[in-house]
N, C-alpha and C positions, 0 to 999 in steps of 0.2 A: 741569273741564277743558279747558283745550284743550289740551294737550300728553300731559296723559290719555288722551282721546278714539290720539288718534296712538296713543301705543304698546299700550293693545287693540288698534284696525287692525291694528297691522303682526302683533305677539299672535296674530290671530283668521290673516291671510295665511299666517305660519310656521303652523301648527296644519292650518288643512284640507291646505299642504304635506308634514307630513309623515302623514294620511292616503291622503295620494295617492299616495305612493312609497312606501310599510312601510318598516319595520326598519331596512334596510338598504340601500336608498340611495345613493349618495359624498356627503362635500362639503369642500367647501372646507378643512377646518380635517384635520389630516395624522392618517392610523390610524382617524380616528370613523367612520360612520354617522347617522344620524339616529333610530335607536337609544340611539349614544349626546351629538348634541348634543337631547337631547329628556331625557335623564338628567343630564347638565349645568343645561337650565337646569329641569330639576324643583330642582334642588338650591344651586341660586345663590339662588334665594326661597324656600327651605327648613329650606337646614341652613347657619345663620349662620355656623357653628364653620369649617365649610369654607372661608374670603368671604375669609380671609388669603390659601390659598392659587394665589388668584388671580392675584397677586402680586408673591407671596413668594416666589423658587425655594426654599428650604428648607425651602418648609409644601406644596408640589405635588404630591410623592409622600402628602399622607394626604388630600389634593381629592379624591385621581382615585381612588383608595380607592374614597372615598364614593360620587364619580363611578360608578366599578362595580359596588358594591354593588345601589343606587338600581338600574342599568341593567341586570343581575341580575335583585335581585328582583319589581318589575317589571314586571307586562306592559303590552306597551304602548299600548296603548287610554287602558292606566290613566295613564301615565305622561303624555299629549296632553293629557287629564281633567281632567288637574293644570292642564297647562300653561295648557291653555284659563281654568278655570277665574279665573286669576287669582291675581297676589301677597296672601301672608296678607294679614289684612285691618291688622296694622301699619304696612304697607309701603304701603296702597295712598296715602295722601296725592303717593306718591316716585317713581310708574310711570310717572307724567313727563320725570320727569328721567334712574330708574335706566335704562325700559326705551324709551325711543324707541331711541333710536340701535342697543341693544342688541340688536336686535331690528331691527332693519331689514336692520342687518349680516347676521346670521343667515339671514332669508329672501336674501337673499344666496350667503353663502356655500352655503345646501341647493340654490340653485336654477342659479348659476355651477358647481356642478358636475355640474349633467346633459346635456343632447347637445343643440343646439344651443335655447339660452341665448339672449334679449333681452334688454334692460336695456324696465323693468320703466316707466308713463308715471304719473311721483308727482305728490300734488294740489300745486300748491303750495305750505298748509299746510306738506306734514308739509318741501315744497323751503326753505323758510325755516328747521324746525327744526333741520334738519339743518347745512343755510345757521350756523347761528346754531352748530354744536357745530364742526364744520371750527377745524383750528387749525395755524400748518408749525411752531410750532414745537417740539413733535418730533421733525419728519424734519429743520429745522438743527441740532439738540441729534447728528444719525443721519450730518454732511457737512459740510465747512470750505463751508460755504458761504451763500448771503442763500436761503434758500427763498421763492419769491411764490406763493401758489393766488392764482388768477386764477378768475372763474364767469360767468357772462357777467348785465350788466349790475348788476357786484355790482365793489363797491371789495375790489380783493386785498385778500389776508394776508399779514405779511413778514416772516418775522426769519433771525437770524441773520448772518452778517456771513462775507463775501469775495464773490469770483463770483457771478455769482444763478444762478440754478434756475428754470423758471416752473415751473408743476406745473396743466394748465387743461385741468378739465371742470366736468361740473355738481359742481351739489354733493355730491348721493351718490356720487359716484364720486368726489367726493374724501376726504368719508370711510372708503369701503373703501381707497383708496390709503394714507389714516394707519394704518387699522387694519393694515393689515401684508396685507392682496390685494392688492399691488402687482400679480400675472400676470391678475388678472383683472377692473381697473377698465378703464375704459376714458378712460381722460385721456395727455393731452400733456407732454414733459417732454424743456420745451430749455435750453441746457445746455453746459459746459461735457463733454463725453461721457462719458470717466474719469466725474463726480462724478455725469451721472443714471445711469454702473453704477452706483454704487457704491449714488446714494437708492434705485433700481432693487431692488437685493438689502440693504438696509439689514430690520435687523429690530426692524418698525417697532408700535407698534397695545403694548395688557401681552402 
């Protein structure tokens, strides 16, 4: 499936970055170095008991304990090898849906935490897959506004009510903005200045 190939491509890019930068390089995820990111990805696919803590704050401490244990008990090279090997067989039919956006975001979490980064040139297929997952609803829940997401050559996606905020950028940048990486996403946000400030500071994504 095309989506699975996209997920596998982003997985390979991420693993190559992990090898290149080593275990202590910074990421955009607060408090996480590259070894923490690798452990997160291993646990996410291989410890389903820890999954609920990724979305339910009450269970987050357990998820963090599982991730920390994986990081501390597994050599960094083995963590990378497990990530590179792909999801367990049971999850492989869902690889595209589960991992294309996840791995794109985490590739950028690593890349954009390093000095001198620039946006990647994405394939048309990956760009379309990311645009399919762009949504304004989560942003509109955070501000009393109508949020319009605009990308070149595409019909805008709109959600919410009230004064209009327009977030313009390439699909990958909009994905990052909506995933809570506002400060690292290269987008232009226009509209009421106070609402723009609120949206840029809002807790977005999971």
